[in-house]
VMD Tcl script that builds the backbone (N, CA, C; Angstrom):
set m [mol new atoms 219]
animate dup $m
set s [atomselect $m all]
$s set {name element resname resid chain x y z} {
  {N N MET 1 A -54.557 -118.008 -62.503}
  {CA C MET 1 A -53.677 -117.334 -63.437}
  {C C MET 1 A -54.288 -117.441 -64.835}
  {N N GLU 2 A -54.283 -116.340 -65.536}
  {CA C GLU 2 A -54.875 -116.287 -66.873}
  {C C GLU 2 A -53.793 -116.468 -67.940}
  {N N CYS 3 A -54.101 -117.262 -68.969}
  {CA C CYS 3 A -53.171 -117.485 -70.074}
  {C C CYS 3 A -52.965 -116.183 -70.844}
  {N N PRO 4 A -51.713 -115.775 -71.055}
  {CA C PRO 4 A -51.459 -114.544 -71.795}
  {C C PRO 4 A -51.756 -114.670 -73.291}
  {N N LYS 5 A -51.918 -115.884 -73.780}
  {CA C LYS 5 A -52.171 -116.110 -75.205}
  {C C LYS 5 A -53.658 -116.107 -75.539}
  {N N CYS 6 A -54.460 -116.897 -74.761}
  {CA C CYS 6 A -55.873 -117.057 -75.124}
  {C C CYS 6 A -56.840 -116.675 -74.007}
  {N N LYS 7 A -56.304 -116.288 -72.840}
  {CA C LYS 7 A -57.085 -115.809 -71.692}
  {C C LYS 7 A -57.825 -116.907 -70.914}
  {N N ALA 8 A -57.588 -118.188 -71.194}
  {CA C ALA 8 A -58.186 -119.277 -70.421}
  {C C ALA 8 A -57.478 -119.386 -69.067}
  {N N GLU 9 A -58.089 -120.071 -68.112}
  {CA C GLU 9 A -57.506 -120.265 -66.779}
  {C C GLU 9 A -56.411 -121.331 -66.861}
  {N N MET 10 A -55.207 -120.993 -66.399}
  {CA C MET 10 A -54.084 -121.929 -66.449}
  {C C MET 10 A -54.111 -122.858 -65.240}
  {N N ILE 11 A -53.551 -124.055 -65.417}
  {CA C ILE 11 A -53.545 -125.096 -64.388}
  {C C ILE 11 A -52.113 -125.305 -63.900}
  {N N GLN 12 A -51.931 -125.310 -62.565}
  {CA C GLN 12 A -50.602 -125.505 -61.984}
  {C C GLN 12 A -50.184 -126.961 -62.049}
  {N N GLY 13 A -48.895 -127.189 -62.272}
  {CA C GLY 13 A -48.298 -128.520 -62.252}
  {C C GLY 13 A -46.814 -128.375 -61.976}
  {N N PHE 14 A -46.032 -129.418 -62.298}
  {CA C PHE 14 A -44.581 -129.333 -62.137}
  {C C PHE 14 A -43.911 -130.250 -63.153}
  {N N VAL 15 A -42.641 -129.950 -63.439}
  {CA C VAL 15 A -41.844 -130.790 -64.322}
  {C C VAL 15 A -40.987 -131.672 -63.423}
  {N N PRO 16 A -41.160 -132.992 -63.495}
  {CA C PRO 16 A -40.411 -133.867 -62.598}
  {C C PRO 16 A -38.938 -133.950 -62.959}
  {N N ASP 17 A -38.135 -134.132 -61.935}
  {CA C ASP 17 A -36.702 -134.357 -62.074}
  {C C ASP 17 A -36.470 -135.783 -61.584}
  {N N HIS 18 A -36.251 -136.694 -62.508}
  {CA C HIS 18 A -36.064 -138.103 -62.153}
  {C C HIS 18 A -34.619 -138.324 -61.721}
  {N N SER 19 A -34.445 -138.767 -60.479}
  {CA C SER 19 A -33.122 -138.965 -59.909}
  {C C SER 19 A -33.060 -140.340 -59.270}
  {N N ARG 20 A -32.372 -141.242 -59.921}
  {CA C ARG 20 A -32.292 -142.639 -59.469}
  {C C ARG 20 A -33.705 -143.188 -59.293}
  {N N SER 21 A -34.115 -143.508 -58.076}
  {CA C SER 21 A -35.450 -144.071 -57.863}
  {C C SER 21 A -36.436 -143.023 -57.352}
  {N N SER 22 A -36.038 -141.752 -57.343}
  {CA C SER 22 A -36.896 -140.686 -56.826}
  {C C SER 22 A -37.458 -139.834 -57.954}
  {N N VAL 23 A -38.598 -139.218 -57.687}
  {CA C VAL 23 A -39.150 -138.201 -58.574}
  {C C VAL 23 A -39.198 -136.919 -57.763}
  {N N LEU 24 A -38.420 -135.918 -58.180}
  {CA C LEU 24 A -38.297 -134.659 -57.455}
  {C C LEU 24 A -38.940 -133.529 -58.246}
  {N N VAL 25 A -39.164 -132.412 -57.580}
  {CA C VAL 25 A -39.642 -131.208 -58.259}
  {C C VAL 25 A -38.428 -130.572 -58.927}
  {N N GLY 26 A -38.546 -130.233 -60.218}
  {CA C GLY 26 A -37.461 -129.554 -60.919}
  {C C GLY 26 A -37.108 -128.256 -60.227}
  {N N ALA 27 A -35.875 -127.800 -60.387}
  {CA C ALA 27 A -35.425 -126.586 -59.710}
  {C C ALA 27 A -34.600 -125.723 -60.647}
  {N N ARG 28 A -34.510 -124.453 -60.305}
  {CA C ARG 28 A -33.711 -123.490 -61.047}
  {C C ARG 28 A -32.474 -123.177 -60.226}
  {N N TYR 29 A -31.320 -123.147 -60.903}
  {CA C TYR 29 A -30.053 -122.833 -60.256}
  {C C TYR 29 A -29.448 -121.610 -60.941}
  {N N PRO 30 A -28.757 -120.749 -60.196}
  {CA C PRO 30 A -28.148 -119.564 -60.805}
  {C C PRO 30 A -26.906 -119.921 -61.627}
  {N N GLY 31 A -26.616 -119.099 -62.612}
  {CA C GLY 31 A -25.395 -119.237 -63.390}
  {C C GLY 31 A -25.419 -120.357 -64.414}
  {N N GLN 32 A -24.284 -120.547 -65.044}
  {CA C GLN 32 A -24.114 -121.586 -66.054}
  {C C GLN 32 A -23.836 -122.924 -65.361}
  {N N PRO 33 A -24.315 -124.050 -65.911}
  {CA C PRO 33 A -24.049 -125.354 -65.294}
  {C C PRO 33 A -22.546 -125.628 -65.193}
  {N N LYS 34 A -22.161 -126.275 -64.097}
  {CA C LYS 34 A -20.766 -126.647 -63.895}
  {C C LYS 34 A -20.653 -128.168 -63.858}
  {N N TRP 35 A -19.657 -128.702 -64.528}
  {CA C TRP 35 A -19.457 -130.136 -64.657}
  {C C TRP 35 A -19.042 -130.776 -63.335}
  {N N SER 36 A -19.568 -131.979 -63.078}
  {CA C SER 36 A -19.179 -132.776 -61.920}
  {C C SER 36 A -18.917 -134.205 -62.393}
  {N N PHE 37 A -17.782 -134.750 -62.043}
  {CA C PHE 37 A -17.442 -136.116 -62.456}
  {C C PHE 37 A -18.460 -137.130 -61.931}
  {N N TRP 38 A -18.895 -136.957 -60.676}
  {CA C TRP 38 A -19.768 -137.950 -60.048}
  {C C TRP 38 A -21.235 -137.803 -60.429}
  {N N SER 39 A -21.732 -136.577 -60.545}
  {CA C SER 39 A -23.170 -136.392 -60.801}
  {C C SER 39 A -23.473 -135.700 -62.132}
  {N N GLN 40 A -22.478 -135.529 -62.977}
  {CA C GLN 40 A -22.590 -134.881 -64.290}
  {C C GLN 40 A -22.704 -133.360 -64.197}
  {N N THR 41 A -23.516 -132.853 -63.266}
  {CA C THR 41 A -23.678 -131.411 -63.097}
  {C C THR 41 A -23.714 -131.077 -61.609}
  {N N LYS 42 A -22.956 -130.060 -61.210}
  {CA C LYS 42 A -22.999 -129.618 -59.812}
  {C C LYS 42 A -24.306 -128.864 -59.584}
  {N N ALA 43 A -25.027 -129.238 -58.542}
  {CA C ALA 43 A -26.294 -128.595 -58.217}
  {C C ALA 43 A -26.460 -128.539 -56.702}
  {N N PRO 44 A -25.818 -127.583 -56.047}
  {CA C PRO 44 A -25.926 -127.486 -54.591}
  {C C PRO 44 A -27.369 -127.226 -54.152}
  {N N ALA 45 A -27.855 -128.018 -53.221}
  {CA C ALA 45 A -29.243 -127.911 -52.759}
  {C C ALA 45 A -29.575 -126.513 -52.236}
  {N N GLU 46 A -28.621 -125.845 -51.610}
  {CA C GLU 46 A -28.905 -124.516 -51.052}
  {C C GLU 46 A -29.140 -123.454 -52.134}
  {N N ASP 47 A -28.735 -123.747 -53.377}
  {CA C ASP 47 A -28.940 -122.807 -54.486}
  {C C ASP 47 A -30.233 -123.079 -55.262}
  {N N ALA 48 A -30.903 -124.183 -54.980}
  {CA C ALA 48 A -32.079 -124.601 -55.746}
  {C C ALA 48 A -33.322 -123.779 -55.399}
  {N N VAL 49 A -34.081 -123.420 -56.418}
  {CA C VAL 49 A -35.377 -122.770 -56.248}
  {C C VAL 49 A -36.379 -123.629 -57.024}
  {N N PRO 50 A -37.367 -124.240 -56.351}
  {CA C PRO 50 A -38.319 -125.119 -57.025}
  {C C PRO 50 A -39.073 -124.405 -58.149}
  {N N ILE 51 A -39.393 -125.151 -59.196}
  {CA C ILE 51 A -40.086 -124.606 -60.362}
  {C C ILE 51 A -41.526 -125.095 -60.395}
  {N N GLY 52 A -42.450 -124.154 -60.566}
  {CA C GLY 52 A -43.856 -124.471 -60.809}
  {C C GLY 52 A -44.137 -124.256 -62.288}
  {N N ALA 53 A -44.890 -125.157 -62.888}
  {CA C ALA 53 A -45.214 -125.063 -64.315}
  {C C ALA 53 A -46.719 -124.883 -64.461}
  {N N PHE 54 A -47.121 -123.886 -65.214}
  {CA C PHE 54 A -48.535 -123.627 -65.460}
  {C C PHE 54 A -48.836 -123.908 -66.927}
  {N N ARG 55 A -49.928 -124.648 -67.186}
  {CA C ARG 55 A -50.307 -125.041 -68.540}
  {C C ARG 55 A -51.713 -124.563 -68.849}
  {N N CYS 56 A -51.885 -124.056 -70.053}
  {CA C CYS 56 A -53.212 -123.648 -70.502}
  {C C CYS 56 A -53.903 -124.862 -71.128}
  {N N PRO 57 A -55.087 -125.244 -70.636}
  {CA C PRO 57 A -55.784 -126.398 -71.190}
  {C C PRO 57 A -56.377 -126.122 -72.575}
  {N N GLU 58 A -56.469 -124.861 -72.950}
  {CA C GLU 58 A -57.047 -124.508 -74.253}
  {C C GLU 58 A -56.009 -124.500 -75.378}
  {N N CYS 59 A -54.903 -123.785 -75.171}
  {CA C CYS 59 A -53.917 -123.642 -76.260}
  {C C CYS 59 A -52.597 -124.361 -75.987}
  {N N GLY 60 A -52.393 -124.877 -74.751}
  {CA C GLY 60 A -51.184 -125.628 -74.426}
  {C C GLY 60 A -49.990 -124.777 -74.025}
  {N N PHE 61 A -50.166 -123.479 -73.928}
  {CA C PHE 61 A -49.068 -122.595 -73.539}
  {C C PHE 61 A -48.544 -122.996 -72.166}
  {N N LEU 62 A -47.214 -122.993 -71.996}
  {CA C LEU 62 A -46.580 -123.296 -70.714}
  {C C LEU 62 A -45.850 -122.065 -70.202}
  {N N GLU 63 A -45.933 -121.864 -68.875}
  {CA C GLU 63 A -45.217 -120.767 -68.238}
  {C C GLU 63 A -44.621 -121.294 -66.946}
  {N N PHE 64 A -43.341 -121.001 -66.711}
  {CA C PHE 64 A -42.624 -121.509 -65.554}
  {C C PHE 64 A -42.263 -120.385 -64.599}
  {N N TYR 65 A -42.355 -120.690 -63.289}
  {CA C TYR 65 A -41.978 -119.738 -62.246}
  {C C TYR 65 A -41.111 -120.459 -61.227}
  {N N ALA 66 A -40.063 -119.787 -60.746}
  {CA C ALA 66 A -39.199 -120.334 -59.706}
  {C C ALA 66 A -39.517 -119.608 -58.399}
  {N N ASP 67 A -39.961 -120.390 -57.401}
  {CA C ASP 67 A -40.338 -119.808 -56.107}
  {C C ASP 67 A -40.383 -120.929 -55.074}
  {N N ALA 68 A -39.976 -120.631 -53.853}
  {CA C ALA 68 A -39.983 -121.628 -52.783}
  {C C ALA 68 A -41.353 -122.242 -52.546}
  {N N LYS 69 A -42.424 -121.517 -52.874}
  {CA C LYS 69 A -43.772 -122.043 -52.643}
  {C C LYS 69 A -44.111 -123.245 -53.526}
  {N N PHE 70 A -43.277 -123.543 -54.533}
  {CA C PHE 70 A -43.528 -124.685 -55.413}
  {C C PHE 70 A -42.830 -125.949 -54.947}
  {N N ALA 71 A -42.192 -125.924 -53.778}
  {CA C ALA 71 A -41.557 -127.126 -53.233}
  {C C ALA 71 A -42.617 -128.168 -52.894}
  {N N ALA 72 A -42.218 -129.431 -52.869}
  {CA C ALA 72 A -43.142 -130.509 -52.515}
  {C C ALA 72 A -43.650 -130.310 -51.090}
  {N N GLU 73 A -44.900 -130.592 -50.875}
  {CA C GLU 73 A -45.511 -130.431 -49.539}
  {C C GLU 73 A -45.372 -131.686 -48.726}
}
mol reanalyze $m
mol bondsrecalc $m
mol representation Tube
mol addrep $m
């Protein structure tokens, strides 16, 4: 993937979601966040779409994509 800012080759990564003792792949959920007494925010697993983060090593530009292919392997 080419950086839209400086045209350098972007590098794939992910933004971690720290949950108790786990490190998960961040995810995108539809709609506005809804409050949950127990977990602060309702986030049904069936609505989650994993997020891939691409970073340009030259200018630092970040670009995020939500797609099932970014789930942990």
